[in-house]
DRENPA-3360 file (N, C-alpha, C; in nm, 2 decimals, always signed):
BEGIN
1 = MVLGLDES = +7.08/+14.19/+12.37/+7.01/+14.28/+12.46/+7.09/+14.30/+12.59 ~ +7.10/+14.42/+12.63/+7.18/+14.45/+12.75/+7.09/+14.52/+12.86 ~ +7.07/+14.45/+12.97/+6.99/+14.51/+13.08/+7.09/+14.60/+13.16 ~ +7.04/+14.72/+13.19/+7.12/+14.82/+13.26/+7.22/+14.89/+13.17 ~ +7.19/+14.90/+13.04/+7.28/+14.96/+12.94/+7.30/+15.11/+12.97 ~ +7.20/+15.18/+13.02/+7.22/+15.32/+13.04/+7.23/+15.36/+13.19 ~ +7.26/+15.27/+13.27/+7.26/+15.29/+13.42/+7.40/+15.33/+13.47 ~ +7.51/+15.28/+13.40/+7.64/+15.31/+13.44/+7.74/+15.33/+13.32;
9 = DLGTEIRA = +7.86/+15.36/+13.35/+7.96/+15.37/+13.24/+8.00/+15.24/+13.18 ~ +7.94/+15.13/+13.23/+7.96/+15.00/+13.17/+7.90/+14.99/+13.03 ~ +7.79/+15.08/+13.02/+7.73/+15.09/+12.89/+7.82/+15.13/+12.78 ~ +7.91/+15.22/+12.81/+8.01/+15.27/+12.72/+8.11/+15.15/+12.68 ~ +8.14/+15.07/+12.78/+8.23/+14.96/+12.75/+8.17/+14.86/+12.66 ~ +8.04/+14.82/+12.68/+7.98/+14.72/+12.60/+7.95/+14.77/+12.46 ~ +7.92/+14.90/+12.45/+7.90/+14.96/+12.32/+8.03/+14.96/+12.23 ~ +8.14/+14.99/+12.30/+8.27/+14.99/+12.23/+8.31/+14.85/+12.18;
17 = VAKDLGLR = +8.29/+14.75/+12.27/+8.32/+14.61/+12.23/+8.23/+14.57/+12.11 ~ +8.10/+14.60/+12.12/+8.01/+14.56/+12.02/+8.04/+14.62/+11.89 ~ +8.08/+14.75/+11.89/+8.12/+14.82/+11.77/+8.25/+14.75/+11.71 ~ +8.35/+14.71/+11.79/+8.47/+14.65/+11.74/+8.43/+14.51/+11.68 ~ +8.33/+14.44/+11.73/+8.29/+14.31/+11.68/+8.19/+14.32/+11.57 ~ +8.14/+14.44/+11.54/+8.04/+14.45/+11.43/+7.90/+14.41/+11.48 ~ +7.87/+14.43/+11.61/+7.74/+14.39/+11.66/+7.66/+14.52/+11.70 ~ +7.53/+14.50/+11.71/+7.45/+14.61/+11.75/+7.41/+14.58/+11.89;
25 = VQADPEPQ = +7.40/+14.69/+11.97/+7.36/+14.68/+12.11/+7.22/+14.72/+12.12 ~ +7.14/+14.65/+12.20/+7.00/+14.68/+12.21/+6.97/+14.69/+12.36 ~ +6.90/+14.79/+12.40/+6.85/+14.81/+12.54/+6.73/+14.71/+12.56 ~ +6.69/+14.69/+12.68/+6.58/+14.61/+12.71/+6.45/+14.65/+12.63 ~ +6.40/+14.57/+12.54/+6.28/+14.60/+12.46/+6.15/+14.60/+12.55 ~ +6.16/+14.53/+12.66/+6.04/+14.52/+12.75/+6.08/+14.57/+12.89 ~ +6.11/+14.70/+12.91/+6.15/+14.74/+13.05/+6.04/+14.72/+13.15 ~ +5.92/+14.71/+13.11/+5.81/+14.69/+13.21/+5.82/+14.56/+13.28;
33 = RNRFIRSD = +5.90/+14.47/+13.23/+5.92/+14.34/+13.30/+6.02/+14.34/+13.41 ~ +6.09/+14.45/+13.42/+6.19/+14.47/+13.53/+6.29/+14.36/+13.54 ~ +6.34/+14.32/+13.42/+6.44/+14.21/+13.42/+6.57/+14.25/+13.49 ~ +6.60/+14.38/+13.48/+6.73/+14.42/+13.53/+6.74/+14.39/+13.68 ~ +6.63/+14.40/+13.75/+6.64/+14.38/+13.90/+6.59/+14.24/+13.93 ~ +6.56/+14.16/+13.83/+6.52/+14.02/+13.86/+6.62/+13.92/+13.80 ~ +6.75/+13.96/+13.79/+6.85/+13.88/+13.74/+6.96/+13.86/+13.84 ~ +7.06/+13.77/+13.82/+7.16/+13.74/+13.91/+7.25/+13.86/+13.95;
41 = QYSFIRVG = +7.27/+13.95/+13.86/+7.36/+14.07/+13.89/+7.30/+14.16/+13.99 ~ +7.17/+14.15/+14.03/+7.11/+14.24/+14.12/+7.18/+14.24/+14.26 ~ +7.24/+14.13/+14.30/+7.31/+14.12/+14.42/+7.42/+14.22/+14.43 ~ +7.49/+14.24/+14.32/+7.60/+14.34/+14.31/+7.54/+14.48/+14.32 ~ +7.43/+14.50/+14.24/+7.37/+14.63/+14.24/+7.32/+14.68/+14.38 ~ +7.27/+14.59/+14.45/+7.22/+14.62/+14.59/+7.33/+14.67/+14.68 ~ +7.45/+14.63/+14.65/+7.56/+14.68/+14.74/+7.64/+14.78/+14.67 ~ +7.59/+14.84/+14.56/+7.65/+14.96/+14.50/+7.75/+14.93/+14.38;
49 = VPALAMKG = +7.76/+14.81/+14.34/+7.85/+14.77/+14.23/+7.77/+14.78/+14.10 ~ +7.81/+14.87/+14.00/+7.75/+14.87/+13.87/+7.76/+14.73/+13.80 ~ +7.66/+14.69/+13.73/+7.66/+14.56/+13.67/+7.57/+14.57/+13.54 ~ +7.59/+14.47/+13.46/+7.51/+14.45/+13.34/+7.46/+14.31/+13.34 ~ +7.35/+14.29/+13.26/+7.30/+14.15/+13.23/+7.28/+14.15/+13.08 ~ +7.34/+14.05/+13.02/+7.33/+14.04/+12.87/+7.25/+13.91/+12.84 ~ +7.15/+13.93/+12.75/+7.06/+13.83/+12.71/+7.06/+13.83/+12.55 ~ +7.01/+13.72/+12.50/+6.99/+13.72/+12.35/+6.88/+13.82/+12.32;
57 = GYEPDTKE = +6.91/+13.90/+12.21/+6.81/+14.00/+12.18/+6.72/+13.97/+12.06 ~ +6.62/+14.05/+12.04/+6.53/+14.03/+11.93/+6.46/+14.16/+11.91 ~ +6.42/+14.19/+11.78/+6.34/+14.30/+11.75/+6.19/+14.27/+11.78 ~ +6.12/+14.37/+11.83/+5.97/+14.35/+11.85/+5.90/+14.32/+11.72 ~ +5.80/+14.24/+11.73/+5.71/+14.20/+11.62/+5.79/+14.13/+11.51 ~ +5.88/+14.04/+11.55/+5.95/+13.96/+11.45/+5.93/+13.81/+11.48 ~ +5.99/+13.73/+11.39/+5.98/+13.58/+11.42/+6.06/+13.55/+11.54 ~ +6.17/+13.62/+11.57/+6.25/+13.59/+11.69/+6.18/+13.63/+11.81;
65 = AEIARKWI = +6.10/+13.74/+11.81/+6.03/+13.78/+11.93/+5.92/+13.68/+11.96 ~ +5.86/+13.62/+11.86/+5.76/+13.52/+11.88/+5.82/+13.39/+11.94 ~ +5.94/+13.36/+11.89/+6.01/+13.24/+11.95/+6.04/+13.27/+12.09 ~ +6.09/+13.38/+12.13/+6.12/+13.42/+12.27/+5.99/+13.42/+12.35 ~ +5.88/+13.47/+12.31/+5.76/+13.47/+12.38/+5.71/+13.33/+12.41 ~ +5.72/+13.24/+12.31/+5.67/+13.11/+12.32/+5.76/+13.03/+12.42 ~ +5.90/+13.05/+12.41/+5.99/+12.98/+12.50/+5.97/+13.02/+12.64 ~ +5.94/+13.15/+12.67/+5.92/+13.20/+12.80/+5.79/+13.13/+12.86;
73 = AERYHAPS = +5.69/+13.13/+12.77/+5.56/+13.07/+12.81/+5.56/+12.92/+12.84 ~ +5.64/+12.85/+12.76/+5.63/+12.70/+12.76/+5.75/+12.64/+12.83 ~ +5.87/+12.70/+12.82/+5.99/+12.63/+12.87/+6.06/+12.70/+12.99 ~ +6.05/+12.83/+13.00/+6.13/+12.90/+13.10/+6.10/+12.85/+13.24 ~ +6.20/+12.80/+13.31/+6.18/+12.74/+13.45/+6.08/+12.63/+13.45 ~ +6.09/+12.55/+13.35/+6.00/+12.43/+13.34/+6.09/+12.31/+13.31 ~ +6.04/+12.19/+13.33/+6.12/+12.07/+13.31/+6.17/+12.06/+13.17 ~ +6.10/+12.12/+13.07/+6.15/+12.11/+12.93/+6.26/+12.21/+12.90;
81 = DDLDQPID = +6.30/+12.29/+13.00/+6.41/+12.38/+12.99/+6.54/+12.31/+13.01 ~ +6.59/+12.23/+12.91/+6.70/+12.14/+12.93/+6.80/+12.15/+12.81 ~ +6.89/+12.06/+12.81/+7.00/+12.07/+12.71/+6.95/+12.01/+12.57 ~ +6.83/+11.96/+12.56/+6.78/+11.90/+12.44/+6.73/+12.01/+12.34 ~ +6.73/+12.14/+12.39/+6.69/+12.25/+12.30/+6.79/+12.28/+12.19 ~ +6.75/+12.33/+12.08/+6.85/+12.37/+11.98/+6.94/+12.49/+12.03 ~ +7.07/+12.48/+12.00/+7.16/+12.58/+12.04/+7.24/+12.63/+11.92 ~ +7.24/+12.76/+11.90/+7.32/+12.82/+11.79/+7.46/+12.84/+11.84;
89 = LSAAATYI = +7.55/+12.75/+11.81/+7.68/+12.75/+11.86/+7.76/+12.87/+11.82 ~ +7.74/+12.92/+11.70/+7.81/+13.04/+11.65/+7.77/+13.16/+11.73 ~ +7.64/+13.17/+11.76/+7.59/+13.29/+11.84/+7.65/+13.27/+11.98 ~ +7.65/+13.15/+12.04/+7.71/+13.13/+12.17/+7.85/+13.17/+12.18 ~ +7.93/+13.14/+12.07/+8.07/+13.17/+12.07/+8.09/+13.33/+12.06 ~ +8.00/+13.39/+11.99/+8.01/+13.54/+11.98/+7.97/+13.60/+12.12 ~ +7.87/+13.55/+12.18/+7.83/+13.60/+12.31/+7.95/+13.58/+12.41 ~ +8.01/+13.47/+12.41/+8.13/+13.45/+12.50/+8.24/+13.55/+12.47;
97 = EVVKTVAL = +8.26/+13.57/+12.35/+8.37/+13.67/+12.31/+8.33/+13.81/+12.36 ~ +8.21/+13.85/+12.35/+8.16/+13.98/+12.40/+8.19/+13.99/+12.55 ~ +8.14/+13.89/+12.62/+8.15/+13.89/+12.77/+8.30/+13.89/+12.81 ~ +8.38/+13.81/+12.75/+8.53/+13.81/+12.78/+8.59/+13.94/+12.75 ~ +8.56/+14.00/+12.64/+8.63/+14.13/+12.60/+8.58/+14.24/+12.69 ~ +8.46/+14.25/+12.73/+8.41/+14.35/+12.82/+8.47/+14.33/+12.96 ~ +8.48/+14.21/+13.00/+8.54/+14.18/+13.13/+8.69/+14.22/+13.13 ~ +8.76/+14.19/+13.03/+8.90/+14.24/+13.02/+8.92/+14.39/+13.01;
105 = RIADRRDR = +8.83/+14.45/+12.94/+8.84/+14.60/+12.94/+8.81/+14.66/+13.07 ~ +8.72/+14.61/+13.15/+8.69/+14.66/+13.28/+8.80/+14.63/+13.38 ~ +8.86/+14.51/+13.37/+8.97/+14.47/+13.45/+9.09/+14.56/+13.43 ~ +9.11/+14.60/+13.31/+9.23/+14.68/+13.27/+9.21/+14.83/+13.30 ~ +9.09/+14.87/+13.34/+9.07/+15.02/+13.36/+9.15/+15.06/+13.49 ~ +9.18/+15.19/+13.49/+9.25/+15.25/+13.61/+9.14/+15.28/+13.72 ~ +9.02/+15.30/+13.68/+8.92/+15.34/+13.77/+8.81/+15.23/+13.78 ~ +8.73/+15.24/+13.88/+8.62/+15.15/+13.90/+8.50/+15.20/+13.82;
113 = PTWNDDSF = +8.41/+15.10/+13.78/+8.29/+15.14/+13.71/+8.21/+15.23/+13.80 ~ +8.14/+15.33/+13.74/+8.05/+15.42/+13.82/+7.91/+15.43/+13.76 ~ +7.82/+15.46/+13.85/+7.68/+15.48/+13.81/+7.67/+15.61/+13.74 ~ +7.58/+15.62/+13.64/+7.55/+15.75/+13.58/+7.48/+15.83/+13.68 ~ +7.50/+15.97/+13.67/+7.44/+16.06/+13.77/+7.28/+16.05/+13.77 ~ +7.22/+16.02/+13.66/+7.07/+16.01/+13.65/+7.02/+15.87/+13.68 ~ +7.11/+15.78/+13.72/+7.06/+15.64/+13.74/+6.99/+15.63/+13.88 ~ +6.88/+15.56/+13.88/+6.81/+15.52/+14.00/+6.90/+15.45/+14.09;
121 = FKRFERVS = +6.98/+15.37/+14.04/+7.07/+15.28/+14.12/+7.19/+15.34/+14.19 ~ +7.21/+15.47/+14.15/+7.32/+15.54/+14.21/+7.31/+15.55/+14.36 ~ +7.18/+15.55/+14.41/+7.16/+15.56/+14.56/+7.22/+15.44/+14.63 ~ +7.25/+15.33/+14.57/+7.32/+15.22/+14.63/+7.47/+15.23/+14.64 ~ +7.52/+15.33/+14.57/+7.67/+15.34/+14.56/+7.73/+15.35/+14.70 ~ +7.84/+15.29/+14.71/+7.92/+15.30/+14.84/+8.01/+15.42/+14.83 ~ +8.02/+15.48/+14.95/+8.11/+15.60/+14.96/+8.24/+15.56/+15.01 ~ +8.35/+15.59/+14.93/+8.48/+15.55/+14.97/+8.53/+15.64/+15.08;
129 = VHRPEPGR = +8.59/+15.59/+15.19/+8.65/+15.67/+15.29/+8.79/+15.70/+15.26 ~ +8.86/+15.61/+15.20/+9.00/+15.64/+15.16/+9.02/+15.63/+15.01 ~ +9.03/+15.74/+14.94/+9.05/+15.74/+14.80/+9.20/+15.77/+14.77 ~ +9.26/+15.67/+14.69/+9.40/+15.69/+14.65/+9.41/+15.81/+14.55 ~ +9.53/+15.86/+14.54/+9.56/+15.96/+14.44/+9.55/+15.90/+14.31 ~ +9.51/+15.97/+14.20/+9.51/+15.91/+14.07/+9.64/+15.85/+14.03 ~ +9.64/+15.73/+13.98/+9.76/+15.66/+13.94/+9.83/+15.59/+14.05 ~ +9.79/+15.60/+14.17/+9.85/+15.53/+14.28/+9.76/+15.42/+14.34;
137 = APPGPLRT = +9.82/+15.31/+14.38/+9.74/+15.21/+14.44/+9.71/+15.24/+14.58 ~ +9.60/+15.20/+14.64/+9.57/+15.23/+14.78/+9.67/+15.16/+14.87 ~ +9.70/+15.21/+14.99/+9.79/+15.15/+15.08/+9.75/+15.01/+15.13 ~ +9.62/+14.98/+15.13/+9.57/+14.86/+15.18/+9.44/+14.83/+15.12 ~ +9.36/+14.75/+15.18/+9.22/+14.72/+15.12/+9.14/+14.86/+15.13 ~ +9.07/+14.88/+15.02/+8.99/+15.00/+15.01/+8.87/+14.99/+15.11 ~ +8.86/+15.07/+15.20/+8.75/+15.07/+15.30/+8.63/+15.15/+15.25 ~ +8.52/+15.08/+15.26/+8.40/+15.15/+15.21/+8.29/+15.15/+15.32;
145 = TFSRSARR = +8.20/+15.24/+15.31/+8.08/+15.24/+15.40/+7.96/+15.27/+15.31 ~ +7.85/+15.23/+15.36/+7.72/+15.26/+15.29/+7.69/+15.40/+15.30 ~ +7.65/+15.46/+15.19/+7.59/+15.60/+15.21/+7.45/+15.58/+15.27 ~ +7.41/+15.69/+15.34/+7.28/+15.67/+15.41/+7.17/+15.64/+15.32 ~ +7.17/+15.69/+15.19/+7.06/+15.66/+15.10/+7.06/+15.52/+15.05 ~ +7.16/+15.44/+15.08/+7.17/+15.30/+15.03/+7.09/+15.21/+15.12 ~ +7.06/+15.25/+15.24/+6.98/+15.17/+15.33/+6.83/+15.18/+15.29 ~ +6.78/+15.07/+15.25/+6.64/+15.06/+15.20/+6.56/+14.96/+15.28;
153 = PGYPIPPR = +6.43/+15.00/+15.31/+6.35/+14.90/+15.37/+6.35/+14.77/+15.29 ~ +6.35/+14.66/+15.35/+6.35/+14.53/+15.28/+6.48/+14.47/+15.26 ~ +6.59/+14.55/+15.28/+6.72/+14.50/+15.27/+6.80/+14.54/+15.39 ~ +6.77/+14.47/+15.51/+6.83/+14.51/+15.63/+6.98/+14.47/+15.63 ~ +7.06/+14.54/+15.71/+7.20/+14.50/+15.73/+7.20/+14.38/+15.82 ~ +7.27/+14.27/+15.77/+7.27/+14.15/+15.85/+7.33/+14.17/+15.99 ~ +7.27/+14.10/+16.09/+7.32/+14.11/+16.23/+7.47/+14.05/+16.24 ~ +7.54/+14.10/+16.34/+7.67/+14.05/+16.36/+7.67/+13.91/+16.41;
161 = RRSSSGAS = +7.77/+13.83/+16.38/+7.78/+13.69/+16.43/+7.81/+13.70/+16.58 ~ +7.77/+13.59/+16.65/+7.79/+13.59/+16.79/+7.94/+13.58/+16.82 ~ +7.98/+13.62/+16.93/+8.13/+13.62/+16.97/+8.17/+13.47/+16.99 ~ +8.30/+13.46/+16.99/+8.36/+13.32/+17.00/+8.31/+13.25/+17.13 ~ +8.27/+13.32/+17.23/+8.23/+13.26/+17.35/+8.08/+13.23/+17.36 ~ +8.01/+13.26/+17.25/+7.86/+13.25/+17.24/+7.82/+13.10/+17.23 ~ +7.69/+13.08/+17.26/+7.64/+12.94/+17.26/+7.65/+12.88/+17.12 ~ +7.64/+12.95/+17.01/+7.64/+12.89/+16.88/+7.78/+12.82/+16.86;
169 = RSRRDAAR = +7.89/+12.88/+16.90/+8.02/+12.82/+16.89/+8.03/+12.70/+16.98 ~ +7.98/+12.71/+17.10/+7.98/+12.59/+17.19/+7.91/+12.47/+17.13 ~ +7.79/+12.50/+17.07/+7.72/+12.38/+17.01/+7.80/+12.32/+16.90 ~ +7.86/+12.41/+16.81/+7.94/+12.36/+16.70/+8.06/+12.27/+16.76 ~ +8.12/+12.32/+16.86/+8.24/+12.25/+16.92/+8.19/+12.11/+16.97 ~ +8.07/+12.11/+17.04/+8.02/+11.99/+17.10/+7.99/+11.89/+16.99 ~ +7.93/+11.94/+16.88/+7.90/+11.85/+16.77/+8.03/+11.79/+16.70 ~ +8.13/+11.88/+16.69/+8.25/+11.84/+16.63/+8.33/+11.74/+16.71;
177 = TGRPTRAC = +8.34/+11.76/+16.84/+8.42/+11.68/+16.93/+8.34/+11.56/+16.99 ~ +8.21/+11.57/+16.99/+8.13/+11.47/+17.06/+8.12/+11.48/+17.21 ~ +8.19/+11.58/+17.26/+8.18/+11.61/+17.41/+8.10/+11.73/+17.43 ~ +8.00/+11.73/+17.52/+7.92/+11.85/+17.55/+8.01/+11.95/+17.62 ~ +7.98/+12.08/+17.59/+8.05/+12.19/+17.65/+7.95/+12.24/+17.76 ~ +8.00/+12.33/+17.84/+7.92/+12.38/+17.95/+7.79/+12.44/+17.90 ~ +7.79/+12.51/+17.79/+7.67/+12.57/+17.74/+7.57/+12.47/+17.69 ~ +7.61/+12.34/+17.66/+7.53/+12.24/+17.60/+7.48/+12.14/+17.71;
185 = RPDSRR = +7.54/+12.14/+17.83/+7.50/+12.05/+17.93/+7.36/+12.09/+17.98 ~ +7.27/+11.99/+18.01/+7.14/+12.02/+18.05/+7.14/+12.08/+18.19 ~ +7.24/+12.06/+18.27/+7.23/+12.11/+18.41/+7.30/+12.25/+18.42 ~ +7.35/+12.30/+18.31/+7.43/+12.43/+18.32/+7.33/+12.54/+18.32 ~ +7.36/+12.65/+18.39/+7.28/+12.77/+18.40/+7.33/+12.87/+18.30 ~ +7.24/+12.93/+18.23/+7.28/+13.03/+18.13/+7.26/+13.17/+18.18;
% end
């Protein structure tokens, strides 16, 4: 099961790898659970980087679906969610091969992954200020800025750190050296 399968061109990559390995790709059978935005890769998505999340899949109304439902109800994020559970080592090895092959295909691409035009998450895409010519490396680090549509309520841009002369640095220096600095002395005026 691949979460985010149809959100970016990464879906094409995972489909090609699965075809080469003789596997079937399945989109999220329960999209109403919003697992794509409740997984670890969402930190990348929020800053405009296309990502996928791969999970063990199952067909609805099967023995495997019942096992998954029971595991979520009884073990997911519970003390019994430990290494004593049965593990299908062959399936784990196949999963690792898929992840490795997809990662290598993406790393070897000339272009960066992109969101599909109809994806809800395209709004988080960063707008590049300096785009290199096709086939040429950029002269330095690629500078990016947020597009205006990427700023969403609930995800504020973090404040800048205090300058080197600010009180927070003085307190750190005092703690490190054991000597109070002017900003930390009780008789100092701020």
